[in-house]
All heavy atoms as an XYZ file, in Angstrom:
767
protein
N     124.107    169.491    123.554
C     123.371    169.512    122.300
C     122.689    170.857    122.076
O     122.123    171.429    122.982
C     122.335    168.409    122.467
C     122.732    167.621    123.674
C     123.665    168.462    124.454
N     122.757    171.298    120.859
C     122.150    172.569    120.485
C     120.788    172.286    119.853
O     120.645    171.400    119.018
C     123.059    173.324    119.490
C     122.412    174.609    119.043
C     124.423    173.574    120.104
N     119.771    173.049    120.259
C     118.423    172.869    119.711
C     118.390    173.292    118.245
O     119.126    174.177    117.811
C     117.430    173.695    120.512
N     117.519    172.648    117.491
C     117.331    172.994    116.083
C     116.170    173.968    115.946
O     115.149    173.822    116.611
C     117.028    171.743    115.260
C     118.099    170.667    115.207
C     117.597    169.468    114.412
C     119.377    171.191    114.612
N     116.327    174.932    115.059
C     115.242    175.857    114.752
C     114.368    175.207    113.682
O     114.806    175.016    112.538
C     115.808    177.178    114.263
C     114.735    178.193    113.909
O     113.537    177.933    114.174
O     115.088    179.259    113.369
N     113.144    174.846    114.051
C     112.246    174.134    113.142
C     111.985    174.918    111.859
O     111.889    174.348    110.774
C     110.930    173.809    113.853
C     109.942    172.946    113.090
C     110.541    171.598    112.738
C     108.662    172.752    113.870
N     111.895    176.210    111.957
C     111.550    177.035    110.790
C     112.673    177.123    109.760
O     112.411    177.220    108.561
C     111.157    178.438    111.240
N     113.923    177.062    110.197
C     115.030    177.300    109.260
C     115.994    176.130    109.102
O     116.694    176.059    108.103
C     115.843    178.534    109.688
O     116.398    178.295    110.991
C     114.983    179.781    109.702
N     116.055    175.229    110.073
C     117.082    174.184    110.048
C     116.535    172.772    109.856
O     117.308    171.819    109.790
C     117.892    174.211    111.344
C     118.648    175.502    111.549
C     119.433    175.506    112.838
O     118.861    175.169    113.901
O     120.624    175.831    112.771
N     115.222    172.633    109.767
C     114.610    171.312    109.671
C     113.709    171.260    108.446
O     112.895    172.153    108.220
C     113.792    170.998    110.946
C     113.092    169.656    110.828
C     114.690    171.025    112.176
N     113.854    170.189    107.668
C     112.972    169.952    106.530
C     111.860    169.022    106.989
O     112.133    167.956    107.547
C     113.736    169.335    105.361
C     112.884    169.097    104.148
C     112.454    170.166    103.376
C     112.503    167.823    103.782
C     111.662    169.969    102.255
C     111.705    167.606    102.663
C     111.283    168.686    101.905
N     110.617    169.412    106.763
C     109.464    168.599    107.163
C     109.015    167.776    105.960
O     108.684    168.314    104.906
C     108.307    169.474    107.681
C     107.113    168.608    108.055
C     108.769    170.305    108.884
N     109.027    166.449    106.151
C     108.660    165.508    105.095
C     107.198    165.134    105.261
O     106.754    164.784    106.357
C     109.556    164.254    105.169
C     109.175    163.262    104.087
C     111.019    164.642    105.069
N     106.456    165.194    104.156
C     105.028    164.878    104.182
C     104.727    163.765    103.174
O     105.424    163.622    102.173
C     104.220    166.116    103.846
C     104.461    167.259    104.823
C     103.499    168.407    104.616
N     103.867    169.578    105.384
C     103.788    169.692    106.698
N     103.374    168.703    107.425
N     104.143    170.814    107.313
N     103.668    162.987    103.440
C     103.302    161.907    102.511
C     103.147    162.432    101.082
O     102.670    163.547    100.860
C     101.962    161.402    103.060
C     102.032    161.706    104.518
C     102.774    163.026    104.603
N     103.579    161.606    100.144
C     103.503    161.971     98.737
C     104.793    162.548     98.188
O     104.963    162.643     96.972
N     105.710    162.941     99.069
C     106.989    163.478     98.603
C     107.869    162.331     98.106
O     107.914    161.266     98.705
C     107.716    164.222     99.722
C     107.102    165.524    100.111
S     108.109    166.315    101.399
C     107.388    167.925    101.437
N     108.578    162.592     97.019
C     109.480    161.586     96.455
C     110.848    161.689     97.121
O     111.174    162.684     97.777
C     109.631    161.808     94.955
O     110.334    163.018     94.713
N     111.670    160.661     96.904
C     113.035    160.675     97.428
C     113.812    161.867     96.862
O     114.580    162.511     97.573
C     113.736    159.361     97.108
N     113.587    162.191     95.609
C     114.272    163.326     94.974
C     113.920    164.632     95.675
O     114.796    165.442     95.980
C     113.897    163.407     93.477
O     114.248    162.170     92.856
C     114.600    164.554     92.792
N     112.654    164.835     95.948
C     112.195    166.056     96.621
C     112.755    166.117     98.043
O     113.229    167.162     98.498
C     110.653    166.127     96.625
C     110.149    167.222     97.548
C     110.135    166.330     95.213
N     112.719    164.999     98.742
C     113.203    164.965    100.126
C     114.706    165.223    100.166
O     115.186    166.044    100.962
C     112.844    163.632    100.803
C     111.322    163.481    100.885
C     113.486    163.541    102.185
C     110.850    162.084    101.273
N     115.464    164.541     99.310
C     116.921    164.746     99.297
C     117.279    166.189     98.963
O     118.201    166.754     99.550
C     117.597    163.767     98.335
C     117.717    162.378     98.922
O     117.911    162.206    100.120
N     117.595    161.377     98.076
N     116.547    166.807     98.055
C     116.789    168.215     97.729
C     116.412    169.107     98.914
O     117.094    170.092     99.210
C     116.004    168.621     96.487
N     115.347    168.745     99.609
C     114.869    169.551    100.726
C     115.784    169.557    101.935
O     115.825    170.530    102.692
N     116.535    168.475    102.140
C     117.397    168.425    103.325
C     118.762    169.066    103.106
O     119.515    169.247    104.067
C     117.570    166.982    103.864
C     118.261    166.078    102.850
C     116.230    166.415    104.302
C     118.551    164.676    103.363
N     119.054    169.455    101.873
C     120.332    170.131    101.621
C     120.415    171.420    102.435
O     119.484    172.223    102.427
C     120.484    170.454    100.135
C     120.690    169.257     99.207
C     120.716    169.721     97.760
C     121.961    168.508     99.560
N     121.490    171.584    103.141
C     121.687    172.790    103.943
C     120.939    172.802    105.269
O     121.003    173.773    106.007
N     120.225    171.728    105.571
C     119.472    171.642    106.834
C     120.260    170.814    107.845
O     121.211    170.121    107.501
C     118.095    170.995    106.612
C     117.220    171.699    105.587
C     116.748    173.028    106.098
C     115.789    173.673    105.093
N     115.257    174.915    105.571
N     119.849    170.873    109.097
C     120.479    170.093    110.156
C     119.582    168.965    110.639
O     119.987    168.165    111.479
C     120.835    171.001    111.329
C     121.917    172.013    110.969
C     122.307    172.913    112.119
N     122.575    172.159    113.325
C     122.215    172.558    114.546
N     121.577    173.693    114.711
N     122.496    171.832    115.596
N     118.343    168.915    110.123
C     117.439    167.872    110.561
C     116.312    167.646    109.573
O     116.052    168.471    108.689
N     115.668    166.482    109.755
C     114.524    166.104    108.920
C     113.458    165.546    109.848
O     113.724    164.632    110.627
C     114.971    165.056    107.901
C     113.856    164.457    107.085
S     114.431    163.412    105.715
C     115.358    162.138    106.528
N     112.262    166.100    109.783
C     111.124    165.632    110.562
C     110.177    164.926    109.606
O     109.676    165.525    108.658
C     110.413    166.819    111.232
C     109.169    166.492    112.044
C     109.547    165.674    113.282
C     108.457    167.768    112.456
N     109.952    163.628    109.843
C     109.122    162.829    108.946
C     107.759    162.637    109.602
O     107.652    162.083    110.693
C     109.775    161.462    108.648
C     108.982    160.709    107.590
C     111.228    161.646    108.194
N     106.715    163.113    108.935
C     105.360    163.039    109.477
C     104.755    161.655    109.203
O     105.258    160.915    108.356
C     104.474    164.146    108.875
O     104.410    163.976    107.462
C     105.022    165.536    109.207
N     103.674    161.292    109.902
C     103.088    159.957    109.741
C     102.688    159.654    108.297
O     102.211    160.533    107.583
C     101.849    160.000    110.636
C     102.130    161.069    111.633
C     102.958    162.085    110.913
N     102.901    158.420    107.897
C     102.528    157.978    106.564
C     103.439    156.869    106.099
O     104.405    156.508    106.762
N     103.127    156.338    104.933
C     103.963    155.324    104.294
C     104.589    155.986    103.075
O     103.884    156.521    102.213
C     103.140    154.088    103.882
C     104.012    153.089    103.139
C     102.497    153.448    105.104
N     105.900    155.967    103.018
C     106.652    156.625    101.961
C     107.279    155.573    101.066
O     108.142    154.818    101.498
C     107.742    157.520    102.559
C     107.192    158.637    103.403
C     106.830    158.424    104.732
C     107.003    159.906    102.872
C     106.299    159.448    105.513
C     106.476    160.936    103.637
C     106.128    160.692    104.961
O     105.606    161.710    105.708
N     106.831    155.497     99.831
C     107.375    154.560     98.853
C     108.542    155.258     98.161
O     108.335    156.227     97.419
C     106.296    154.164     97.844
C     105.007    153.630     98.477
S     105.234    152.200     99.526
C     105.406    150.935     98.304
N     109.741    154.787     98.422
C     110.946    155.472     97.951
C     111.656    154.654     96.881
O     112.075    153.528     97.130
C     111.887    155.732     99.127
C     111.297    156.542    100.281
C     112.250    156.562    101.459
C     110.964    157.954     99.819
N     111.846    155.252     95.708
C     112.540    154.561     94.629
C     114.048    154.804     94.670
O     114.777    154.309     93.828
C     111.971    154.971     93.271
C     112.193    156.438     92.986
O     112.623    157.199     93.839
N     111.884    156.850     91.775
N     114.503    155.573     95.645
C     115.919    155.853     95.868
C     116.101    156.104     97.362
O     115.150    156.486     98.048
C     116.361    157.067     95.060
N     117.307    155.899     97.872
C     117.505    156.127     99.305
C     117.474    157.613     99.668
O     117.821    158.470     98.860
C     118.887    155.541     99.588
C     119.508    155.223     98.293
C     118.484    155.364     97.217
N     117.059    157.894    100.891
C     117.234    159.225    101.454
C     118.670    159.248    101.956
O     119.079    158.371    102.717
C     116.254    159.468    102.596
C     114.775    159.316    102.241
C     113.903    159.626    103.446
C     114.405    160.196    101.062
N     119.450    160.223    101.504
C     120.881    160.234    101.778
C     121.224    161.331    102.778
O     120.961    162.508    102.541
C     121.690    160.432    100.485
C     123.184    160.451    100.785
C     121.357    159.345     99.472
N     121.804    160.894    103.887
C     122.283    161.827    104.913
C     123.791    161.908    104.761
O     124.494    160.908    104.900
C     121.911    161.334    106.333
C     120.423    160.987    106.430
C     122.356    162.353    107.380
C     119.489    162.103    106.076
N     124.289    163.109    104.490
C     125.733    163.264    104.276
C     126.306    164.445    105.063
O     127.272    165.067    104.648
C     126.037    163.400    102.790
C     125.376    164.601    102.138
O     124.663    165.347    102.831
O     125.571    164.793    100.929
N     125.685    164.721    106.211
C     126.128    165.839    107.028
C     126.274    165.388    108.481
O     125.388    164.723    109.017
C     125.110    166.981    106.932
C     125.520    168.242    107.638
C     124.536    169.359    107.356
C     125.023    170.618    108.042
N     124.170    171.747    107.773
N     127.383    165.748    109.111
C     127.596    165.437    110.526
C     126.511    166.075    111.387
O     125.962    167.132    111.037
C     128.955    165.970    111.002
C     130.127    165.247    110.387
O     129.940    164.127    109.877
O     131.241    165.808    110.404
N     126.218    165.445    112.514
C     125.281    165.973    113.517
C     123.854    166.120    112.993
O     123.077    166.910    113.533
C     125.766    167.317    114.074
C     127.114    167.189    114.745
O     127.241    166.334    115.637
O     128.040    167.932    114.367
N     123.489    165.387    111.967
C     122.150    165.477    111.383
C     121.171    164.663    112.231
O     121.524    163.626    112.789
C     122.155    164.940    109.949
C     120.989    165.389    109.117
C     121.017    166.595    108.452
C     119.858    164.604    109.005
C     119.954    167.016    107.677
C     118.783    165.008    108.235
C     118.831    166.219    107.573
N     119.936    165.135    112.322
C     118.891    164.448    113.092
C     117.755    164.065    112.153
O     117.251    164.905    111.406
C     118.337    165.361    114.210
C     117.184    164.687    114.936
C     119.437    165.744    115.185
N     117.375    162.785    112.188
C     116.205    162.303    111.453
C     115.207    161.842    112.506
O     115.494    160.924    113.276
C     116.543    161.127    110.512
C     115.291    160.648    109.790
C     117.627    161.518    109.525
N     114.054    162.482    112.568
C     113.064    162.151    113.588
C     111.713    161.901    112.936
O     111.202    162.740    112.192
C     112.932    163.288    114.605
C     111.885    163.089    115.704
C     112.224    161.874    116.569
C     111.782    164.342    116.556
N     111.158    160.741    113.194
C     109.822    160.433    112.721
C     108.821    160.637    113.837
O     109.106    160.340    114.999
N     107.654    161.182    113.501
C     106.576    161.295    114.482
C     105.412    160.442    113.987
O     105.113    160.428    112.799
C     106.141    162.763    114.714
C     105.758    163.452    113.400
C     107.240    163.545    115.419
C     105.136    164.823    113.580
N     104.801    159.693    114.864
C     103.717    158.804    114.472
C     104.207    157.567    113.745
O     103.464    156.921    113.036
N     105.466    157.227    113.912
C     106.114    156.071    113.286
C     105.861    155.960    111.786
O     105.238    155.015    111.309
C     105.761    154.769    114.005
C     106.504    154.623    115.290
C     105.891    154.924    116.484
C     107.832    154.234    115.284
C     106.583    154.830    117.677
C     108.542    154.133    116.470
C     107.919    154.428    117.671
N     106.348    156.932    111.010
C     106.247    156.836    109.562
C     107.049    155.634    109.063
O     108.021    155.219    109.695
C     106.854    158.147    109.068
C     107.744    158.589    110.179
C     107.098    158.097    111.445
N     106.634    155.100    107.929
C     107.293    153.938    107.353
C     107.946    154.317    106.034
O     107.285    154.839    105.138
C     106.265    152.808    107.117
O     105.631    152.510    108.353
C     106.935    151.556    106.581
N     109.246    154.046    105.927
C     109.975    154.269    104.687
C     110.135    152.916    104.006
O     110.713    151.991    104.581
C     111.357    154.872    104.963
C     111.406    156.157    105.793
C     112.844    156.639    105.940
C     110.532    157.238    105.189
N     109.604    152.796    102.799
C     109.636    151.534    102.060
C     110.541    151.691    100.842
O     110.295    152.540     99.986
C     108.222    151.116    101.599
C     108.278    149.791    100.847
C     107.274    151.025    102.782
N     111.575    150.867    100.782
C     112.473    150.857     99.623
C     111.809    150.050     98.511
O     111.504    148.877     98.700
C     113.805    150.250    100.013
N     111.578    150.676     97.375
C     110.862    149.994     96.297
C     111.754    149.536     95.151
O     111.275    148.857     94.258
C     109.764    150.904     95.709
O     110.377    152.052     95.137
C     108.758    151.293     96.769
N     113.026    149.907     95.157
C     113.879    149.565     94.016
C     115.041    148.658     94.386
O     116.014    148.579     93.655
C     114.391    150.841     93.355
O     115.182    151.570     94.270
N     114.952    148.000     95.528
C     116.025    147.099     95.932
C     117.200    147.793     96.595
O     118.214    147.174     96.875
N     117.077    149.096     96.861
C     118.129    149.841     97.545
C     117.707    150.068     98.995
O     116.616    149.684     99.402
C     118.362    151.210     96.870
O     117.159    151.969     96.964
C     118.758    151.045     95.416
N     118.545    150.715     99.754
C     118.195    151.081    101.120
C     117.186    152.221    101.099
O     117.181    153.041    100.181
C     119.438    151.545    101.880
O     120.397    150.533    101.930
N     116.358    152.294    102.119
C     115.431    153.415    102.241
C     116.143    154.641    102.791
O     115.816    155.773    102.448
C     114.260    153.036    103.145
N     117.135    154.409    103.646
C     117.868    155.501    104.298
C     119.341    155.142    104.293
O     119.719    154.034    104.686
C     117.371    155.682    105.734
C     117.993    156.798    106.556
C     117.596    158.164    106.006
C     117.557    156.685    108.002
N     120.160    156.080    103.846
C     121.598    155.830    103.775
C     122.338    156.977    104.458
O     122.115    158.140    104.133
C     122.042    155.723    102.321
C     123.529    155.519    102.157
C     123.914    155.466    100.699
C     125.420    155.360    100.569
N     125.849    155.429     99.177
N     123.192    156.634    105.406
C     124.065    157.612    106.050
C     125.460    157.372    105.483
O     125.994    156.265    105.594
C     124.065    157.458    107.581
C     125.023    158.445    108.226
C     122.655    157.636    108.137
N     126.033    158.378    104.866
C     127.347    158.191    104.241
C     128.386    157.860    105.306
O     128.305    158.342    106.440
C     127.773    159.427    103.434
O     127.805    160.553    104.297
C     126.819    159.687    102.283
N     129.375    157.030    104.951
C     130.367    156.569    105.931
C     131.205    157.678    106.559
O     131.771    157.493    107.624
C     131.259    155.616    105.119
C     130.481    155.253    103.917
C     129.549    156.390    103.652
N     131.291    158.825    105.909
C     132.114    159.909    106.445
C     131.391    160.735    107.505
O     131.995    161.590    108.125
C     132.566    160.840    105.307
O     131.404    161.343    104.637
C     133.450    160.099    104.317
N     130.107    160.481    107.717
C     129.323    161.254    108.694
C     129.503    160.701    110.099
O     129.662    159.507    110.293
C     127.839    161.206    108.348
S     127.442    162.161    106.912
N     129.402    161.597    111.050
C     129.431    161.167    112.450
C     128.317    161.873    113.219
O     127.825    162.917    112.808
C     130.793    161.458    113.077
O     131.057    162.848    113.057
N     127.932    161.251    114.310
C     126.919    161.790    115.226
C     125.569    162.027    114.539
O     124.858    162.972    114.863
C     127.427    163.052    115.906
C     128.671    162.830    116.745
C     129.262    164.116    117.287
N     129.528    165.126    116.279
C     130.615    165.177    115.508
N     131.536    164.257    115.626
N     130.769    166.129    114.628
N     125.192    161.165    113.616
C     123.878    161.236    112.988
C     122.916    160.453    113.869
O     123.222    159.346    114.298
C     123.901    160.637    111.557
C     122.503    160.549    110.974
C     124.799    161.480    110.664
N     121.767    161.036    114.170
C     120.763    160.372    115.017
C     119.503    160.110    114.215
O     119.006    160.997    113.523
C     120.470    161.247    116.231
C     121.685    161.322    117.170
C     121.641    162.537    117.993
N     121.736    163.694    117.093
C     122.313    164.817    117.391
N     122.825    164.993    118.565
N     122.359    165.817    116.546
N     119.007    158.885    114.338
C     117.785    158.473    113.643
C     116.861    157.851    114.673
O     117.274    156.956    115.411
C     118.088    157.447    112.520
C     116.800    157.015    111.831
C     119.076    158.026    111.513
N     115.609    158.317    114.739
C     114.660    157.778    115.722
C     113.234    157.903    115.208
O     112.909    158.793    114.424
C     114.791    158.539    117.040
N     112.381    156.978    115.649
C     110.950    157.067    115.383
C     110.529    156.703    113.978
O     109.467    157.137    113.524
N     111.325    155.914    113.272
C     110.998    155.505    111.903
C     110.887    153.991    111.820
O     111.574    153.278    112.540
C     112.114    155.899    110.926
C     112.402    157.354    110.677
C     113.630    157.479    109.787
C     111.222    158.023    110.012
N     110.048    153.525    110.918
C     110.035    152.116    110.537
C     110.644    152.048    109.143
O     110.250    152.809    108.257
C     108.619    151.560    110.518
C     107.896    151.540    111.859
C     106.449    151.112    111.672
C     108.593    150.604    112.819
N     111.602    151.156    108.976
C     112.247    150.977    107.679
C     111.860    149.612    107.151
O     112.084    148.603    107.815
C     113.769    151.082    107.808
C     114.286    152.391    108.416
C     115.779    152.332    108.627
C     113.908    153.570    107.546
N     111.265    149.590    105.967
C     110.820    148.325    105.387
C     111.621    148.042    104.131
O     111.622    148.838    103.194
C     109.329    148.383    105.050
C     108.801    147.074    104.514
C     107.309    147.117    104.264
O     106.570    147.741    105.040
O     106.890    146.524    103.259
N     112.298    146.909    104.144
C     113.051    146.500    102.964
C     112.082    145.951    101.937
O     111.074    145.345    102.277
C     114.080    145.443    103.344
N     112.382    146.159    100.712
C     111.538    145.631     99.658
C     112.304    145.624     98.362
O     113.276    146.346     98.195
N     111.882    144.791     97.457
C     112.477    144.783     96.131
C     111.398    145.131     95.134
O     110.207    145.021     95.415
C     113.057    143.397     95.785
O     111.981    142.463     95.756
C     114.097    142.962     96.801
N     111.815    145.533     93.983
C     110.852    145.905     92.946
C     109.935    144.734     92.625
O     108.729    144.894     92.479
C     111.579    146.387     91.698
N     110.483    143.526     92.547
C     109.646    142.377     92.195
C     108.683    142.020     93.319
O     107.542    141.671     93.081
C     110.509    141.170     91.832
O     111.312    140.797     92.929
N     109.133    142.115     94.560
C     108.254    141.817     95.688
C     107.106    142.813     95.755
O     105.951    142.432     95.909
C     109.038    141.867     97.017
O     110.087    140.912     96.938
C     108.150    141.558     98.192
N     107.423    144.089     95.620
C     106.372    145.100     95.697
C     105.428    144.988     94.508
O     104.236    145.169     94.651
C     106.984    146.493     95.784
C     107.675    146.760     97.112
C     108.444    148.065     97.048
C     106.686    146.789     98.246
N     105.963    144.657     93.348
C     105.108    144.477     92.191
C     104.117    143.346     92.423
O     102.943    143.452     92.091
N     104.579    142.269     93.035
C     103.709    141.139     93.328
C     102.618    141.552     94.303
O     101.452    141.226     94.128
C     104.535    139.965     93.900
O     105.529    139.614     92.949
C     103.671    138.770     94.196
N     102.979    142.282     95.342
C     101.980    142.739     96.323
C     100.936    143.624     95.663
O      99.756    143.507     95.925
C     102.657    143.515     97.458
C     103.350    142.645     98.449
C     103.759    143.502     99.625
N     104.959    142.943    100.208
C     105.813    143.607    100.938
N     105.617    144.882    101.164
N     106.858    143.032    101.449
N     101.413    144.556     94.831
C     100.476    145.461     94.171
C      99.538    144.682     93.243
O      98.350    144.968     93.171
C     101.250    146.520     93.381
C     101.944    147.517     94.293
C     102.933    148.405     93.555
O     103.096    148.241     92.329
O     103.550    149.247     94.203
N     100.059    143.684     92.560
C      99.228    142.870     91.681
C      98.187    142.091     92.496
O      97.035    141.979     92.102
C     100.093    141.903     90.876
C     100.941    142.597     89.835
C     101.996    141.679     89.240
O     102.146    140.529     89.637
N     102.751    142.203     88.296
N      98.603    141.574     93.660
C      97.663    140.826     94.508
C      96.564    141.740     95.021
O      95.406    141.367     95.059
C      98.417    140.184     95.679
C      99.295    139.036     95.253
C     100.192    138.548     96.381
O     100.328    139.181     97.416
N     100.816    137.407     96.171
N      96.919    142.958     95.415
C      95.911    143.906     95.906
C      94.931    144.273     94.791
O      93.741    144.375     95.003
C      96.590    145.160     96.448
C      97.253    144.946     97.774
C      97.814    146.244     98.312
N      98.732    145.956     99.388
C      99.882    146.538     99.581
N     100.277    147.488     98.770
N     100.651    146.215    100.590
N      95.473    144.475     93.594
C      94.626    144.862     92.473
C      93.673    143.729     92.089
O      92.553    143.969     91.667
C      95.490    145.251     91.266
N      94.135    142.481     92.250
C      93.317    141.332     91.863
C      92.317    140.933     92.937
O      91.352    140.223     92.667
C      94.221    140.147     91.555
N      92.531    141.406     94.168
C      91.638    141.022     95.272
C      90.272    141.681     95.088
O      90.178    142.838     94.689
C      92.240    141.456     96.606
N      89.218    140.935     95.377
C      87.873    141.533     95.260
C      87.678    142.631     96.306
O      88.242    142.551     97.387
C      86.924    140.362     95.513
C      87.754    139.293     96.139
C      89.181    139.555     95.796
N      86.876    143.638     96.005
C      86.667    144.755     96.947
C      85.937    144.330     98.204
O      85.292    143.388     98.321
C      85.850    145.766     96.170
C      85.466    145.131     94.883
C      86.172    143.813     94.771
């Protein structure tokens, strides 16, 4: 295995980034480092490159909010490694219900 250069080959994902920003950021990279946080994703993060590494630190949580997958590896890819992430399935209606319950709950 060849080491990745963090400065040039890895996209660092931070809380508040959208799926669009993350997918654009990983283009041309060999890895993605996901920092701690809960990421509400309205589209999947798409990995379409062989030998790609997805590494979460602090067990970040990727939450699918639109009924799609939170993370998708295209079928043509090989040797993709994913570690240190929590993936939470969700649907738009389920998440809407949760948000409504939180909003209605007394402080």
